[in-house]
N, C-alpha and C positions, 0 to 999 in steps of 0.2 A: 854385227859382224852378219854374215851373207847364212843365208841357211843350206847354201850347197844344194847336193844334189839329193834330190828324195822322190824313191823308189816305191810306189804302190804295187798291191795285190791285189785284184782289184778294181770294178768300176759300176760299182752297187751304187745303192743309197748314202753310204756311208762313203766312197769313193770320190764320189760323183761331186758330193759335199766340202768332204777335203781338200780336192782338187783348188776349189773355191774358194775357203777360205784362206788357204796359204799364197794367193795371187793376193788376196786383199792385203795380208800383214807381213808381206816376204818382202818379193815373192823369190822360190827357190833361184838357182842360179837353174839349175834343170830338173825338170819334171821328167819320171822315166813310168810306165804303166807295166807292171807282169797280168796277164786275162787269157785265160782259156785260148786255140790255138783260132777256134773258128770267130769267136768275136773279135779278132785282129783288124781287121779290114774294115769291118762295120764303126769298131771304135776312133782308127786310126780318120774314117773319114769325117766324125764328126768332131774330134779334137786340131780335126789340121799334125801344121810339122810341128807344133809349140810344144809336144810331148810327143817324146819316143813310146813305139806300144811295140811289147815283142810276145811271146808266149814261150820266151825260152830261157829258165830259169837261168844255165850257167851266158848268152850273154849279156843277161843287167848285170849278172857280178862283174862280168869282163869291163861294163862300163862306172865302173866303183862309184857307189851311191856311197850318201856318209851316212844310210840309213835306211832300213827298209819299212814298211808300214805297211800289215797282215790289218786286210778288208772286205776281207772273203770267205771269213764261215773259217770251221775249223779242223775242213779239211785242207785245208789250205793252210792254216801253222802245222800238220802229219807229216804233207808234201814237200810242206822247203823250209820248214823253221830249222833246224837243224843241219840243215847245208846252208844258210844265210848265215848262223852265228859261228860253223866250223869254216868260213872264208874268211873271217873278224871282222866282219860287216851286222854292226846293230838292226836289234830286232825292234819292232812296237807291237807289241799280241794286240790286237780288239778285239779276238775274240779270246775271252779269258775261259770261256768252256772250256778249251780246249786238253790245257791241263788237270782236266777232270781226269784224265789217262793219265797215268802214272809211271807208266813206260815212254807217255811219249816228254813228259813234265822231265823225269829225268834224265833222255838225251836232249834235249833244249839246254839244261845244266850243264852239262860232259864237254857239249859243245861250245858251250859259253864259256867258262872257267878251262877249258883246252886251248881257245882261241883268244882273249882275253875281248871278246865283244862281250854286250850288255842285253838280255832280252830284256825288256822293261811295258807294266802293264800297267793303264793308265789306268783311272778310278773309275771312268766310264760311267754311264749316267746314276754311280752312286757316289755320295759325299762322305768326309768323315775319316776316308782313310790313312790320313795323316795323325787323327789318332786313337785310330782302331789297333795303325803298327804302334805308334808310343807302348799303348795299353797293353799291347802283347807283352812289348819287355819288361812290365809286373808283372805279370802274369794274367791270364785269362781266362774265363773261371765259365762261361758264357755268349755266345754269338747268337742269337735269334732273328733271323731275315723273314715280313714278306713281303711278295710281289706281288701287284694287282692292274689286273690290265681292262681290259675290252673285252668283249667277247670275241669278235672277232679279229682279236693277233692272237689270239691263243686255235684261231683256224689251222687244220693241218697240224698238228699237233697228238700225241697222245690224250690232251684232255678231253679232246670230243669224242676217245671211247667210254669217257665217264659220266659224261654228259651231254644232254645236245646244250649247246652252244648260243643254235637260234631262237631258246623259246626259255634261254633264263630269266628271271624276274625279277633275282637278286640277287648277290653277291651267294660266291660260288663255291669254296676250295675244294678243290681237286685234284690235291700232291700236297704231301706231309713229309719227309724223309728229309734225305741229306744232299750238302752241297754238291759232294760228286754226283748223286741220285739223276738233283734238276739237271743240271748243267747235260748230261749226257742224253738226258730224256728229250729235254729241252735245249734245241744249241744254239738254239737263234733268242730265246726267250730268256735263260735265267743264266746268262754270261755277268748278271751283277750279283749272284747271287756264289759266284765261284772266286772273285775278284773277292770280299768281302771273305772266303773261307782260306785263297792265297796272304793275304792280309793279320789276319787272325786264328782258329784255333784249327782251321788248314777243309779240307775237305770233305772228309767224314765227322767229324765235331759240327760246326754249323748245321744251325738245323736250317729249316726251311721249310713257308709255307708259298705256294700258289695259290691265286683267286681271279674268277672273271665276274666281271663285276657289270652290267649291264645297265647301270644309271653311269657310268663315268667316260670319258672319250678320252680320257688322260692316263698313264703312266705312273705309279705310284708305287716308292721304295719306301719301307720302313725297317728299318733294325734298329737291337737292344742289344749290349753292351755290358756287360758286368765283368772287372778287374781289380787286380789291388788295388791302382792308381788310382784312376775311377768309374763309374757309370756313368753310361748316359744314353740318349735313345735319339735317331733324326727320321723326319718323316722327308721325302722330296718326293714334288711331285712335276713330270717332266711331262715336255708337248709332246703326242707320238712325231718322228721324222713324215713331211710332207709323201715322202718315195716310201716310205716301207711303216706300216703302223705296228710291225713287231717290235721298234728299237726306239727308245725317246732320243728322239731332238739334240738333247746336250751329248749326248756319248758321242758327235760326234769333235766337237769342242773339246773333251777332254784328249780327245787324238791329238788334234790340231795342237792343242797345251803340247802336251808334253813333244812332237816337235819343234816347236816355238824355241819351248822354255832351254835346243840343246845352243842354240847362238846368244841366248839373251846376256847382259854382260851382269843383269843382275836378275837371279832365279826365283820362284816363290811357287 
């Protein structure tokens, strides 16, 4: 089955990689991009006529995409998410941390219920979401997550107000709190915490620890689950995106899987 018309919000590291992956595994019958107005001409020159580029959401929706994939950050979810779902178009949200805003999460849910569209949050850089979601139905007791990245990945975040990231010689835990707090303070780094929270105990009961580790060049995600059905823990070591060290390379493949499964004869 054809992938149909895929629209992507944003053309940064994740958006560019997603275009390449879909081209190799589809390709879509049509591909569109929604970007800032200032970038339209530049991106049109880069991608050519094979991809439609616009800065106007109404124009994008009028072209009838089968699904819109958000790859542009929390602000894009807030600005466009509810309108896309209200239009009856499915939305894949890469920036799961945006849903830490309770008002935005409620607006997206209301829009989806009103139109019959679906808002999909892929697992992103984490695994085990299927087991966590199943365990949730049995009753969860605890979900605790630790995200460890090299200091450079935390540059430009509140972490640099807590410690000098440039001079660290050993792992340093600079944040301990809830998934909601982590997602709001570290919007480009803590989407995994938000995804676990959405699948599990919620934003305010999911425990989060964030660590800057000068001894690693990789992004490590570790979490433990206690429930009535099963107890388990997972450790995933993600390679950083070549285009953006704040993002695990596996994130875009998870997003691509969510898109490709829409047209799969057998989806798993």
